[in-house]
MIMAR-544245 format. One line per 8 residues: number of its first residue (from 1); their letters; for each residue x, y, z of N, C-alpha, C. Coordinates in steps of 0.001 Angstrom, whole numbers. Layout:
<pts>
NUM	a	X/Y/Z/X/Y/Z/X/Y/Z ~ ...
</pts>
This chain:
<pts>
1	mcyhyslt	93627/94221/152514/92796/95297/151975/92853/96493/152925 ~ 92264/97583/152522/92346/98823/153306/90983/99156/153889 ~ 90838/98980/155199/89581/99292/155862/89748/100351/156953 ~ 90972/100823/157152/91240/101744/158252/92261/102792/157815 ~ 91921/104070/157999/92907/105114/157716/92679/106313/158627 ~ 93589/107277/158562/93477/108497/159365/93491/109719/158459 ~ 92859/110782/158943/92967/112104/158327/92912/113107/159475 ~ 94083/113435/160000/94141/114263/161203/94269/115752/160895
9	adkfeist	94245/116112/159627/94254/117523/159237/92853/118111/159397 ~ 92779/119407/159740/91473/120049/159820/91056/120547/158435 ~ 89856/121111/158346/89315/121482/157041/90137/122567/156352 ~ 90785/123418/157127/91606/124480/156539/92903/123907/155966 ~ 93503/122962/156677/94717/122311/156175/94430/121505/154915 ~ 93285/120828/154888/92913/120055/153699/92689/120990/152516 ~ 91982/122073/152747/91719/123041/151677/93015/123620/151120 ~ 93958/123925/152003/95245/124461/151561/96025/123422/150763
17	ryaledpe	96021/122179/151231/96764/121106/150538/96308/120947/149097 ~ 95013/121078/148847/94480/120877/147497/94210/122195/146768 ~ 94688/123294/147348/94540/124625/146738/93086/124931/146401 ~ 92188/124556/147318/90752/124818/147177/90308/125563/148438 ~ 90690/126824/148508/90570/127564/149758/89439/128588/149788 ~ 88532/128544/148809/87444/129513/148830/86474/129186/149967 ~ 85784/130172/150506/84883/129956/151652/83800/128910/151392 ~ 83301/128839/150154/82247/127869/149845/82755/126443/150018
25	tialmney	83962/126174/149522/84534/124842/149654/84770/124490/151115 ~ 85310/125426/151872/85560/125171/153290/84249/124916/154030 ~ 83204/125645/153664/81893/125469/154304/81315/124087/154046 ~ 81637/123481/152891/81134/122146/152580/81661/121097/153557 ~ 82740/121435/154254/83329/120496/155213/82977/120831/156659 ~ 81958/121638/156876/81617/122054/158238/81281/120878/159150 ~ 80759/119796/158583/80392/118636/159393/81572/117692/159619 ~ 82710/118002/159002/83893/117149/159152/84686/117550/160387
33	dvvyhndg	85217/116562/161088/86162/116792/162172/87345/115860/161940 ~ 88486/116188/162514/89664/115347/162309/89355/113911/162734 ~ 89931/112961/161999/89655/111547/162241/90982/110822/162457 ~ 91194/110350/163665/92431/109633/163983/92346/108183/163529 ~ 91157/107619/163599/90952/106255/163108/89597/106180/162428 ~ 89629/106074/161124/88406/105896/160352/88254/104418/160032 ~ 87317/103774/160699/86969/102374/160440/85921/102369/159340 ~ 86251/101768/158201/85351/101803/157057/83956/101295/157344
41	fghlpmpv	83828/100366/158274/82517/99789/158557/81615/100745/159335 ~ 82164/101884/159749/81350/102918/160378/80747/103887/159383 ~ 81221/103841/158140/80685/104663/157035/80635/106150/157374 ~ 81727/106650/157938/81806/108078/158256/81838/108920/156981 ~ 81182/110078/156963/81357/111013/155841/82780/111581/155883 ~ 83503/111443/154778/84893/111882/154713/85119/112780/153500 ~ 86107/113668/153560/86384/114549/152426/86832/113784/151184 ~ 86292/114165/150041/86725/113649/148740/86673/114789/147722
49	itadepnk	87406/114615/146635/87365/115544/145510/87001/114724/144286 ~ 85887/115052/143655/85344/114229/142582/85638/114793/141198 ~ 85542/113912/140201/85791/114311/138816/84751/115298/138308 ~ 83508/115177/138771/82476/116073/138245/82454/117433/138944 ~ 83091/117520/140132/83212/118817/140807/84621/118947/141398 ~ 85628/119052/140528/87021/119028/140990/87453/120258/141771 ~ 86629/121287/141799/86972/122508/142526/86306/122587/143892 ~ 85768/121461/144351/85128/121403/145659/85672/120218/146448
57	iqlyewgl	85652/120358/147763/85911/119227/148650/84592/118905/149332 ~ 84084/117702/149097/82773/117311/149606/82907/116145/150578 ~ 81848/115873/151318/81834/114750/152250/81036/113595/151661 ~ 81687/112452/151531/81074/111229/151019/81285/110116/152037 ~ 80350/109176/152088/80494/108028/152983/81374/106963/152332 ~ 82210/106330/153157/83075/105259/152660/82269/103969/152557 ~ 82325/103344/151393/81567/102136/151088/80593/102438/149972 ~ 80965/102095/148741/80203/102521/147565/78855/101806/147460
65	iphwfkpk	77800/102593/147318/76462/102066/147034/76179/102351/145561 ~ 76138/101338/144707/75887/101577/143284/74536/102254/143068 ~ 74449/103076/142051/73200/103803/141786/72049/102848/141520 ~ 72375/101608/141079/71335/100651/140712/70889/99767/141882 ~ 71474/99948/143070/71127/99072/144192/69648/99188/144541 ~ 68973/98030/144656/67555/97997/145006/67353/97179/146280 ~ 66832/97798/147333/66563/97051/148566/65426/96059/148365 ~ 65428/95030/149199/64391/94010/149111/63190/94382/149971
73	egavdakg	62022/94159/149433/60794/94385/150200/60711/93374/151344 ~ 60403/93866/152539/60196/92972/153674/61457/92381/154268 ~ 62621/92909/153918/63871/92386/154475/63929/92644/155981 ~ 64441/91655/156723/64546/91769/158180/65946/91378/158622 ~ 66323/91821/159839/67621/91432/160383/67498/90102/161114 ~ 68579/89692/161788/68611/88388/162454/67580/88265/163570 ~ 67132/89417/164106/66135/89404/165177/64718/89606/164660 ~ 64583/89661/163340/63259/89825/162756/62799/91260/162611
81	nkltalqq	63677/92213/162889/63317/93623/162739/63403/94045/161273 ~ 62432/94831/160836/62423/95270/159448/63610/96179/159165 ~ 64249/95964/158025/65382/96778/157606/64930/97863/156644 ~ 65376/99086/156888/65070/100168/155957/65910/100002/154694 ~ 65552/100751/153677/66328/100726/152434/67770/101143/152693 ~ 67954/102182/153520/69302/102667/153800/70114/101645/154589 ~ 69485/100968/155527/70196/99931/156277/70668/98814/155349 ~ 69824/98434/154406/70219/97407/153442/71358/97895/152550
89	arafsnqt	71267/99153/152135/72302/99713/151264/73642/99776/151986 ~ 73616/100171/153251/74872/100259/154001/75447/98868/154279 ~ 74593/97893/154475/75082/96524/154628/75786/96075/153350 ~ 75207/96433/152202/75841/96118/150919/77192/96817/150814 ~ 77254/98066/151274/78482/98849/151114/79630/98363/151992 ~ 79347/97490/152962/80437/96861/153709/81327/96032/152791 ~ 80762/95601/151656/81505/94775/150703/82240/95605/149654 ~ 82029/96925/149648/82586/97759/148586/83474/98877/149131
97	lnaigetv	84049/98667/150296/84994/99643/150828/86203/99755/149904 ~ 86588/98623/149319/87714/98570/148388/87272/98040/147037 ~ 87965/98487/146000/87775/97972/144642/89138/97514/144137 ~ 89257/96250/143781/90536/95709/143312/90894/96340/141973 ~ 92060/96967/141912/92444/97705/140719/92498/96863/139466 ~ 92898/95598/139598/93043/94739/138427/91705/94318/137830 ~ 90620/94403/138610/89314/93942/138117/88242/95026/138149 ~ 88630/96258/138473/87645/97326/138656/86867/97637/137380
105	fekpsfrn	87443/97349/136216/86751/97616/134956/85708/96547/134627 ~ 85758/95409/135325/84849/94307/135019/83770/94079/136074 ~ 84049/94359/137334/83110/94043/138406/81854/94916/138324 ~ 80660/94304/138397/79409/95065/138259/79279/96238/139229 ~ 79777/96092/140442/79621/97164/141428/80482/98383/141120 ~ 81513/98202/140273/82495/99268/140079/82654/99753/138641 ~ 82335/98922/137671/82697/99246/136284/81994/100489/135749 ~ 80853/100845/136310/80150/102050/135852/80822/103337/136325
113	yigkkrcl	81765/103242/137240/82319/104430/137888/83790/104685/137565 ~ 84534/103652/137226/85961/103821/136991/86235/104680/135757 ~ 85313/104710/134810/85526/105480/133592/85454/106980/133785 ~ 84431/107451/134488/84197/108898/134613/84035/109383/136052 ~ 83832/108459/136987/83511/108841/138367/84666/108478/139305 ~ 85796/109108/139065/86969/108871/139910/87136/110030/140896 ~ 87737/109735/142024/87889/110771/143053/89207/110637/143789 ~ 89579/111704/144467/90702/111716/145390/90159/111589/146806
121	vpangiye	90791/110753/147604/90395/110564/149001/91574/110974/149884 ~ 91537/112155/150490/92652/112608/151327/92836/111729/152569 ~ 94096/111499/152921/94443/110726/154118/95844/111134/154552 ~ 96211/110775/155765/97614/110952/156144/98180/109750/156876 ~ 97452/108643/156873/97976/107418/157447/97072/106233/157172 ~ 97658/105040/157258/96955/103780/157004/97230/102850/158177 ~ 96233/102098/158579/96409/101083/159612/96330/99697/158978 ~ 97351/98871/159250/97343/97490/158776/97937/96591/159856
129	whhldakt	97679/95280/159730/98089/94308/160735/99091/93320/160154 ~ 100124/93034/160951/101097/91995/160606/100721/90728/161365 ~ 100572/89629/160652/100182/88359/161263/101429/87584/161693 ~ 101601/87422/162999/102681/86577/163503/102329/85110/163350 ~ 101064/84796/163595/100536/83444/163409/99031/83575/163239 ~ 98322/82458/163285/96879/82478/163027/96103/83289/164063 ~ 96676/83467/165256/95945/84134/166332/96513/85500/166727 ~ 97740/85778/166354/98413/86986/166840/98660/87980/165711
137	kiphyiyl	98132/89207/165887/98305/90260/164888/98873/91512/165557 ~ 99826/92132/164899/100470/93339/165414/100055/94526/164544 ~ 99321/95501/165100/98884/96642/164294/100025/97622/164011 ~ 99994/98186/162807/100987/99169/162368/100287/100420/161850 ~ 100974/101536/161992/100525/102798/161399/101543/103192/160333 ~ 101070/103410/159108/101920/103656/157943/101632/105057/157426 ~ 102672/105805/157086/102472/107204/156711/103663/107690/155883 ~ 103495/108829/155209/104592/109436/154471/105677/109905/155434
145	ksreifsf	106924/109761/155034/108023/110241/155870/107899/111736/156138 ~ 107323/112447/155198/107120/113889/155342/105947/114241/156245 ~ 105126/113229/156578/103905/113399/157379/102835/114210/156648 ~ 102968/114389/155366/102009/115174/154600/100745/114377/154275 ~ 99713/115093/153871/98496/114471/153350/98811/113848/151993 ~ 98263/112664/151736/98348/112038/150419/96940/111712/149945 ~ 96832/111196/148731/95511/110904/148153/95407/109451/147728 ~ 94393/108755/148254/94003/107478/147674/93287/107754/146354
153	ggiyshwt	93434/106841/145404/92615/106896/144205/91319/106150/144464 ~ 90190/106809/144233/88897/106194/144511/87918/106356/143374 ~ 86744/105766/143552/85605/105938/142650/84391/106271/143504 ~ 83371/106861/142897/82236/107325/143700/80910/107120/142982 ~ 79845/107180/143770/78493/106951/143254/77493/107792/144037 ~ 76362/108086/143409/75226/108724/144081/74048/107759/144017 ~ 73496/107438/145173/72353/106516/145256/71191/107248/145912 ~ 70003/107085/145354/68811/107731/145906/68020/106744/146753
161	dpetgeii	67831/107088/148013/67049/106254/148925/65592/106284/148463 ~ 65020/105130/148060/63651/105128/147541/62592/105445/148587 ~ 62945/105330/149866/61978/105602/150934/61946/107073/151343 ~ 63070/107756/151217/63144/109144/151690/63460/110146/150589 ~ 63989/109658/149469/64411/110552/148394/65778/111171/148620 ~ 66411/110864/149745/67730/111430/150046/68788/110841/149111 ~ 69694/111691/148646/70808/111236/147815/71989/110917/148730 ~ 72437/109673/148696/73551/109217/149514/74790/109151/148626
169	ktfsiltn	75806/109912/148993/77040/109980/148206/78098/109090/148858 ~ 78667/108174/148070/79579/107181/148629/80805/106995/147739 ~ 81846/106392/148319/83064/106132/147549/83687/104803/147943 ~ 84571/104322/147076/85375/103131/147329/86829/103470/147045 ~ 87750/102865/147774/89180/103061/147568/89736/101895/146763 ~ 90464/102199/145692/91078/101151/144893/92263/100539/145636 ~ 92564/99290/145310/93745/98628/145868/94580/98050/144740 ~ 95859/97811/145058/96740/97138/144112/97700/96231/144874
177	patplmar	98534/95455/144169/99459/94552/144862/100401/95317/145788 ~ 100756/94681/146884/101577/95334/147897/103020/95503/147437 ~ 103611/96618/147824/105043/96827/147663/105776/95979/148704 ~ 107109/95865/148609/107825/95070/149622/107552/95508/151059 ~ 107563/96823/151320/107289/97298/152679/105889/96906/153124 ~ 104910/97167/152282/103531/96856/152650/103316/95355/152784 ~ 104009/94562/151969/103874/93108/152054/104467/92578/153357 ~ 105537/93199/153827/106123/92769/155101/105192/93093/156267
185	ihnsklrq	104514/94215/156179/103584/94596/157248/102279/93823/157118 ~ 101622/93972/155990/100304/93353/155756/100523/92027/155034 ~ 101052/91056/155770/101566/89827/155165/100519/88745/154956 ~ 99249/89067/155175/98201/88061/154964/97534/88204/153603 ~ 97270/89422/153177/96556/89653/151915/97477/90110/150782 ~ 98612/90716/151123/99569/91236/150137/98906/92231/149185 ~ 98059/93080/149763/97401/94157/149013/97642/95476/149747 ~ 97417/96568/149051/97522/97880/149678/96615/98856/148949
193	pfilerda	96257/99969/149595/95451/100975/148902/96261/101640/147795 ~ 95560/102039/146746/96178/102746/145626/96396/104199/146032 ~ 97661/104610/146079/98032/105971/146475/98676/106671/145288 ~ 98226/107880/145025/98687/108623/143858/99912/109475/144162 ~ 100790/109592/143163/101808/110637/143209/101077/111977/143226 ~ 101623/112928/143953/100937/114218/144067/100697/114866/142698 ~ 101669/114775/141796/101503/115433/140500/100582/114670/139555 ~ 100085/113500/139992/99141/112727/139177/97700/112883/139648
201	egtwidse	97489/113617/140728/96141/113726/141298/95158/114369/140326 ~ 95578/115440/139667/94688/116103/138721/94328/115222/137551 ~ 95280/114418/137098/95017/113495/135987/93991/112445/136390 ~ 94086/111943/137618/93170/110894/138077/91715/111358/138037 ~ 91457/112612/138325/90068/113096/138328/89710/113839/137039 ~ 90487/113613/135992/90150/114136/134665/89159/113172/134019 ~ 87914/113582/133870/86869/112685/133361/87059/112328/131893 ~ 87959/113010/131197/88216/112712/129788/89350/111707/129603
209	lkkdnvrd	89960/111266/130680/91069/110327/130590/90604/109007/129977 ~ 91379/108476/129045/91021/107242/128348/91196/106030/129267 ~ 90425/104984/128960/90422/103777/129780/91821/103198/129962 ~ 92582/103076/128882/93918/102496/128987/94831/103351/129852 ~ 94656/104671/129786/95465/105562/130616/95095/105439/132089 ~ 93804/105257/132351/93362/105029/133734/93993/103746/134263 ~ 93908/102693/133475/94453/101398/133895/95957/101509/134187 ~ 96657/102255/133346/98107/102395/133512/98482/103154/134780
217	milplsde	97560/103949/135304/97852/104736/136507/97786/103924/137791 ~ 97067/102812/137770/96785/102077/139008/97982/101205/139380 ~ 99021/101872/139865/100270/101218/140239/100657/101620/141662 ~ 101379/100747/142380/101788/101085/143748/102780/102245/143773 ~ 102665/103078/144790/103615/104157/145020/104850/103580/145709 ~ 106022/104060/145336/107287/103516/145829/107393/103554/147355 ~ 108016/102515/147906/108256/102434/149348/109108/103581/149877 ~ 109925/104178/149028/110862/105194/149495/110164/106381/150164
225	hftahtis	108880/106544/149861/108127/107666/150422/107601/107391/151832 ~ 107574/106103/152252/106808/105724/153440/107663/105174/154576 ~ 107124/105270/155759/107662/104596/156926/106477/104122/157770 ~ 106755/103444/158885/105670/102902/159716/106197/102585/161105 ~ 105281/102413/162049/105651/101934/163379/104499/101113/163955 ~ 104823/100279/164919/103791/99495/165594/103020/100391/166563 ~ 101750/100055/166761/100879/100795/167676/100199/99810/168620 ~ 99553/100330/169630/98890/99469/170611/97599/98886/170037
233	klitsrke	97029/97970/170790/95786/97333/170355/94549/98134/170747 ~ 94762/99389/171120/93636/100304/171308/92792/100374/170042 ~ 93427/100209/168896/92721/100332/167624/91600/99308/167480 ~ 91690/98195/168176/90636/97178/168098/89835/97061/169394 ~ 90003/98025/170293/89302/97973/171579/87795/98115/171394 ~ 87049/97309/172137/85589/97423/172151/85106/98232/173352 ~ 86030/98574/174244/85669/99301/175457/85993/100787/175372 ~ 86995/101131/174568/87425/102523/174447/87341/102969/172992
241	ssntpevm	87137/104254/172797/87136/104793/171440/88549/104739/170865 ~ 88649/104305/169623/89945/104297/168943/90145/105554/168110 ~ 89132/106412/168068/89252/107667/167316/89832/108740/168235 ~ 91102/108560/168556/91793/109406/169519/93267/109467/169135 ~ 93978/110551/169450/95398/110636/169084/96244/109485/169613 ~ 95822/108911/170753/96607/107830/171355/96704/106602/170454 ~ 95773/106435/169544/95775/105249/168692/96999/105218/167780 ~ 97594/106380/167499/98706/106481/166561/100075/106436/167241
249	vpydyegf	100101/106432/168553/101357/106519/169305/102163/105229/169152 ~ 103482/105316/168901/104308/104105/168800/104215/103237/170057 ~ 104209/101932/169834/104079/100979/170939/104929/99760/170591 ~ 105744/99315/171545/106627/98167/171318/106016/96894/171891 ~ 106213/95791/171156/105729/94480/171593/106927/93608/171967 ~ 106876/93050/173153/107965/92191/173619/108146/91004/172671 ~ 109371/90793/172258/109677/89661/171387/109450/89919/169909 ~ 108928/91099/169574/108699/91430/168157/109663/92544/167762
257	sgvvdeea	110621/92208/166914/111664/93167/166544/111254/94072/165402 ~ 110137/93762/164763/109637/94623/163697/109988/94137/162308 ~ 109250/94645/161331/109464/94256/159932/109681/95467/159033 ~ 109534/96659/159572/109580/97868/158743/110929/98047/158082 ~ 112017/97790/158825/113357/98042/158294/114026/96806/157712 ~ 113309/95699/157637/113881/94495/157046/114054/94677/155545 ~ 115017/93986/154982/115171/93981/153530/114061/93133/152931 ~ 113596/93512/151757/112581/92718/151072/113136/91338/150768
265	a	112278/90356/150885/112707/88978/150630/113031/88775/149164
</pts>
């Protein structure tokens, strides 16, 4: 599944890429800064373009909170501390970072949004792990050969915090079966994020698109567009920040010849 990605473009580069360069749109991203490693479990606000406001780039948190989510009265954490409604909602959203493309029309957490609430999620790289064995994983950074920004296909929701009245805007990234390249790298789950062809981005956020047409779009993008390299284990460090340019730097592992250039099995 996809829980880690990068967006190293600044707000002006993102605005130019999506031809949304008016000052109002750029101002909506004032709280955004470049992200070298976005760990989904941190629920960072990230740029998205939604079906209901396709002429704006807005900041949404990763991890979809359904509009119907209701926190439990008196809920506590493992230490007995009371959990706020938002804390409960974010804990729920750890389970909704991804939406499986084959079941997104049926799953209760997602089916209300795939019809009309689709979005583009800008990115320029993906982090995935290759499993050598049960204990050893080699991290990889995957990106377009052109190094350009691409778009994940996503869905989004607005949830109102019952304690504060604040509207929390969130999204989920769809996934589909892995291509040969992605399967060689991410060889444990054989899944990958749903990435759109550039000329299909406008269609994806067309709220009038029919259900069957939406379903037909959720297909893997060809391997010919992508390449990858191994990176250091800084990405999983608990002592140092992984949100740094160094996380993306190529790194060689002794005894590991790589899987990127292998022929598909």
